[in-house]
N, C-alpha and C positions, 0 to 999 in steps of 0.2 A: 504494500500500500504506500502511495506517495506521501511524503512528509507534508503535513498540513500546517497552515498558519494558525494563530490563536483563534481567530474568528471562525475559520473553516473547521477547526478541531471542535469548537463548541457546537457547531451545527451537526457534527458527526456523532454526537452523544445525545442520549435521551435527556431532555430537560422537562421538569414538571410544568405543564401548562398553567398550573395554579400560579406559578411565579412568572414564567416567561411570557404568558399571554394575558392573564387576567388581573391578578391581585395588585393592590396599591403598593407603591414603593415603601410606605410606612410600615405596612404589615409584613412585607417581604423582609425589611430590615429587622423587624422585631424577632424574626426567627432565623436571622442570619448567623453565620459563624462569627462575624465581627462583634455582633451584639452579645452572643453567648460567651465568647472567650474574654471580651472586654469586661463583662460582668463578673466572670471568675476572678479576674485580677482585682476588681473593686472589692469583692468579697474577701479576698486575702488581705487587702489593705484594711478593711473594716475590722477584721479579726485581729490583725497586728495592732491597730490603734487601740482597740478595746483592751487587749492583753497588756499593752504598755500602760494604759491608764490605771489598770488594776495591779500594777507593780511588777510585771515580768520584765526582765532585763532586755528591753528593746529600745534602741536609741532613736533620737530625732532624725539622725542621718539616714538610718535604715528606712524609716517612714517616708522621708522626703524622696529617697531613691525609688521607692515603690510608686509614689504619687507621680513622679516624673516619667514613668514608663508604663502607665496604665494602657495606653493605646499603641505602644511601640511593640507590636506583636510580629514576630518573625514566623509567619505561618508555614514557610517551607521547613524551617528548623523543627517546628512542632510536629509536622507531618513525618519527618524523618525520625524524630524521637519516638513517636507513637508506633511507627513501623517496627522499630527496634524493641521497644518496651512492651508493646501490645497493651498499653494502658493510656487512655487519653488524658486523664487528669495529671498523672505523673509526667507525661510528655510536656504538658504546659507548665507544670511546676519547674521543670528543668529549663524550659525556654524563658520563663520569667526570671528565674535565678541567673541565667546567663547575662541578662542585661541589668540585673540588680545584684552584683557580686557581694556587696556589703550586707544586703538583706537576705541573701540566699539561705542562711541558716535558720531564719525564723519564718520563712514563707510556708504556709500550710501547717503551722505549729499546732499540734494537738488535734488536727482535723482529719476527717475521713473524706473520701472522694465525694460522698453525697452532700458534704457541706457546700461545695461549690455547685455540684450537679443539680441537686434537688432545690436548693435555694434559688439558683438561677432560673430553673423551670417555673418556680412560683412567681418570681419577678416578671418573667416573660408572659405568663398567663394573666397576671394583673394588668400589665401594660397592654396586652391584647384586648382585654375587656375595655380598657380606657380608649382604645382606638375604635372599637365596634360601637360603643354606646352613643357617641355623637352621631355616627352614621345612621343608626337605628332611629334616633330622635329626629334627624332630618327627614327620613322617610315618613315618619308619622306626621311631622309638620306639613310636608307637601300633600299628603293624603288628606289631612284635616282641612287644608285650604280647598282641596277638590270637593270634599264632602260638604263644606259650607256653601260653596258655589252652586252645587246641584242638590241642595237639601230638599227643594220643593219639586224637582222634576220627576213626575211619575214615570215608573217603568214597570214592566211586567215582572212579577216575582216568580220564582220557580221553587217547587219542592219536588224531589226525585227527578229533577230536570224536566218536569212537566209544568205547564202554566198553572200558576196559583194566583192568590190575590196580589194586587198591586203593592209595590213599595216605592221608594224613590231612589234615584241614582246615588244621592248622598247617604241615604240610610244603608244601602248595600255596602258602600265604601266604609261606613262606620263598623260593619262587621269585620272588615279587614283590620281596621285601626284597633279595634278592641283586642284582637289576638296579639297584635304587635305591642300594644301597651302592656299586656301580660308578659311578653318577652322582655320588654324594657325593665320591668320590675324583677324578673328572674335573673337577667344578666347583672343588674345592680346588686342583687342579693348574693349571687355567686361570687362576684368580685369582692364584695365586702366581707364575705365569709372566709375568704382566703386568709390563711395565716402563714407566717414564716416557719420553715423547719427549724431555723436557728442553729445553735451550737450544741449538738447532741452526741457527737462521737460515733464510734463504730457500730454499736448495737443500740444506740439511743440512751445509754446509761450515763453519759457524760464522764465516764471513768477517767479518760485521758486528761480532761481538763481539771478534774478533782485532784489528780496527781500533780499537774502543773502548779496548782495553787495550794499544794500541800494540805489537802483535806479541808479547805475552807469552802464550805457549801455556799455561803452567801456570795463569795466572789464568782463562783461558777454561775449562779443565778443572775448576778449582775452582768457577767459577760454575755450571757444569752440575751438579756434585755437590751444591752448597749448595741450589739450587732443587729438585733432585730430593728431597733429604732433607726440605725444608720441606713438600713436597707429600705426604709420607708414603710414599715409595717407597724401596726399598733400592737399586735399580739403574735406570739409564736405558739405552735402546737405544744402542749404540755407533755404529751406522750408520743414518741415515734419509735420505730425500729431504726434500722440503718437509713431507711427512707421515710418520708411522710407517707401516711396511708394512701394507697392507690385508690381508695374510694373517693378521694378528693377529685381525681381525674374524672371519675364517673359523674360527679356533680357538675363539673365544668362542661363536659361534653354533652351532658343531658340537656342543659339549657340551650346549647348551641343547636342540638338536634331538634329541639322544640321550635326554635326560631326557623330552622329549615322547613319544618312542617307547615308553619304559618305562611311562609313565603311561597311554598309549593301550592298551597291552597289558593292564595291570592292570584298567583300567576296562572293557575289553571282557570280560575274564573275569567281572567282577562282574555285568555285564549278562547274560551267558549263565547265570550261577548264579541270577540273579533270575528268569529265565524258567523254570529248573528248580525254583524255589521252595526252594532250599537255603540261599541267603544273600541278604540284601537290604541295600541301603544304608539309612541312616536315613530315616524318612518321618514328617513332622511331623503333629501331631494334626489341624490344619485344612488340611493340604496337599491339593490337588486333583490327581489323576493325569491326568484326562482331562475335557474339557468335555462330552463326549458319553457317556462310559462311567464312571459314578461308582465302580465297583468297582476300577478300575485303580490300580496302584501303579508308575507308570513310574519307571525308574532315572534320573531327570533329572540328578542330580549327575554320575553316571558318563558320561552322554551329553554333558553340557557339557564334561567333561574331554576326551573323545574328539574332540569338535568343535574345541575350541581347540588341542588337541595337534596335530591335523592342520595347523592354521595355523602353529604353532611349527616343525614339521618342515620346512615349505616355505621358511621364511625364510632358511635357510642358503644357498639358491641365490643370494640377493642378493649377499652378500660374495664368494662364489665368482666370480661374473661381474665384480663390481667390481674385485677384485684382478687379474683377468686382463687388464683393459683400462687399467690405469694406465700412462700414457705417461711414460717416463723418470723425472724427479723428482716429478711429479704432474700430474694433470689434475682439473678441478673437477667432472667428471661423477660423482664419488663422493658429493658432498655431500648432494644432495637425497635420494638413495637411502638413505644412512646415517641421515639424520634419522628415517626411517620404520622401517627394519628393526631397528636396534639397540634402540630404545626398545620396539618391539612385541614383540621376542623376550623381553626381561626382564619386561615387563608381562604377557605371556601365561604365561610360566613361573610368575610370582608367583600368577596366578589359579588355574592348575591345581593348584599345590601347596596353596594354601589350601583349595580344594575337596576335594582328596584327603584332606587332614587331617580335614576335616569328615566325610567318608565313613568314614575309618578309625576315628574316635572313636565311631561309632554303628552299626557293622556288626551285623546281626542274623542269627543262625544258627538253622536249624530242624533239629535232630537227628533228629526223627521222620521228616521227609521224606527226609533223607539215608539213614536206616536202611532205609526202604521201598525206595529205589532200589537199595541194596546187595542187599536180599533178592531183587530182580528179576534181578540179574545174577550174584550170587555163586555160585549153584549151578553155572553153567557153568564159572566160574573154579576151582571146587573139584574138578573132574573129575580132575585130576592127583593131588590129595591122596587122592581115593577110590581111584584105581588103586593108588597106593603102599600104602595101608592094606590093600587086598585081597591084594596080593602078599605082604605081611607075614603075612597070615592064611592063606597057603597057596594063593592063587589064581594063575591064569595071566594074565600081563599082556595078551597078545593077545586072549584070550577076554573079559577084563574091558573092554578098550578097545572091542571090538565091541558089547558090551552097552550101554556108556555112549553110544556113537555113536548107536545106535538110540533110546535113551530121550531123549537130549538133542535129537535132531531132532524127536521127537514133542512134547516140551515147547516147542520153538521154534515149532512150528506152532500150538500153542494161543495163544502170545503174539502171533504175527504175523497169523495168519489169523482167530482168534476173538476177539482182544483180551482174552484172559484173563491170569491171573497165571502166573508161571513155576512149573510143578508138577513140575519135574525131581526134586527131592528126594522128593516124595510117590511118584513112580514108582519111585525107588530103594528106598524103604521097602516098597513093595508087591511088589517082586521078590525071591523067595526066594534068588536067586543071591547077593544082597548081605547075607543074614542074618548072616554072620560079623562085619560091621562096623556093623550097625544101631545098636548102642549108642554107637558112636564118632561118629555123624554130627553131633551137636551140636558137639562139639569140633572136628571137621573143618571146620565151617562158621562157626567163631568169626571175625568180621571182623578182629579184632586180630591173628590169626595170618597175615593176608595183607598186612599193611602193612610187613613187613620191618623195617628200621632207621629208619623215618621218625621216630618219636618221639626216638630218640637223635640223629639228624641235626639235628633242630630244636634240641635242647638244646645240642649242641656248636657249631652254627653261631651261635646267639645268644650263647653264652658267649665263644667264641673270636674271632669276627669282628665281630658286629654291635654288641654293647654297648661294646667298646673303641673302635670308630669314633665312637661318640656322646659319648665323654667330654668332648671340647672344647666340646660344646654343652649340657652338663648344666644350666647356669644358665638356659638359655632353653627348657626343656622344659615349663614349666607352662602351664596355661590352655587350655581348649577354644576352638575357633573357631566363630563363627556363620557360616552360609552367606550369601554376598552375594546380591543379587537373582537 
């Protein structure tokens, strides 16, 4: 095989489309090697600073040397060390020590590999939530604006994907928003529930640190507290094995999987509405819907969300199985699996939120199509109103019911067997029996009279639940988003 340049070589290797094609630069960096190993070095610094403050013989010069080399990472040297040692943490200890010769003796003092590994994971998970939450809030905000704009626009409701009573376009959108608000609460809770693993030692007993501090339990506890605070956490897990409980990963991926389910449902609705030609996602001027059918406007954004959401929903199975097979204080069969599933869950959630934001910022509504579909179905829905009006005008309910049954079945036959329009109301107008209410038919068929409290529900929901939930994210609500590839 011919020698390839760096760019060609990259194209000759598999690259995850989650990073190369879709995800934001911020989320990509959050799970990058640079973020990971830079955080390892900061954790070694926090440990040394805390140990020094509690009386261990660590000098200012050693601390300063570590501070000066936090991002001075020789990745080639680290890779060579790992190939030789078969241990990623020790490879980076040696690499850090190489550029910090004065501090070499105290780097990683008393710690186990999971001190940097697990604590870094918890930092990355926390930071991942902090990237997702404003994006989710922006989606909710955009959909709330849409719901408010179309709060009063009647549309045909569906149950079992069969015509049901009317609702409004805004009220249907509020069903989507309601689920996303649940996800917002769940993501906030999962982030806030995260604790730091802290300084726990090889099997979680803190034995090595108790030895360093010559049996002083209070100093070991203070060391744990100091490092936890330096890492930006309010609390550490009081009990761990060598690792933090892998049930934490279940909690994290469960809320992300639930978000995936919400977005899949929303985008499926949009795809169905696109088929009905009632609502469409944005479609760019030069966008091609089909290579063979130039007229098509495929809902590719919504399809992408559904496709990736399915992947996100399946990822929770990984931590469920991993947590169930952790032996005693830990086993290493979690490591390779977690490298994949944790990163992919956040990257996938990031992608579908960005795509849904793009969709929600450009939804197109076709009121005339919606009105036409209502006219097709509303006459049948109005039968109860017609019966009540006839009874008020002196008619007999049972006689009226039989008349309407016959006329509605005749009209249904025209629709189903002849492919014609619903002519039920024309039949009512032509029947002398209904002459007492002929002048009321227009008002009886006003779509707005069939939407119940939908407009009021939209207004109350947005005012009382949605807008207040978005207040913490107000400063991050600006700017539209462009669709990734």
